[in-house]
C-alpha positions, 0 to 999 in steps of 0.5 A: 746323246751318243758318245762319238768316237775320236780318231787321234793321229800321233806323229810317228816316233812319238808316244800316244798322247791320248786314245779317245774322248770316250776313254776319260776326260783328257784335256788333249781330247776334249770334245769339239762343240758347236762353239769350236769354229774352223780357223780357215772358214768359220764353219763348225770345227771337226778337226783339232790340230795341236802343234808346238806353237799352239792349236788349230781348228778346222772343218771337215773340208779344210781338215782333209784339205790340209791333212798331209801337211799337218800330219808332218808337223802335228803333235796331235790330231783330233779328228771328229769328222765321223760324227757328221755321218752318225744316224745317216 
C-alpha cells in the first residue's frame, strides 16, 4: 500500500494544526477510508473539513464545489483527492 500525501489548508492567521498524514499519526489528519462517506451525496469522502461546530466529509466533487465557502469558515481542511489519480 502506498502512503498518500494529504493537503492541509489552514485558515489565514492561524497556526498550522497539522502538516501531513505521512508525518506522524495526528488525530487531525487521520487517513480517510472507504467507510468515510460524503455528507452531501454518500460517495466516498476525499475531503474532511473541521469547523468550530464539528466536521464535514465531502467527495472530491462536493469538496471542490464548496471550497470557497469552506475556506472562509474552516479551521482545517484535509484534502486527499490527489489519491484519485495515483497510479494513473
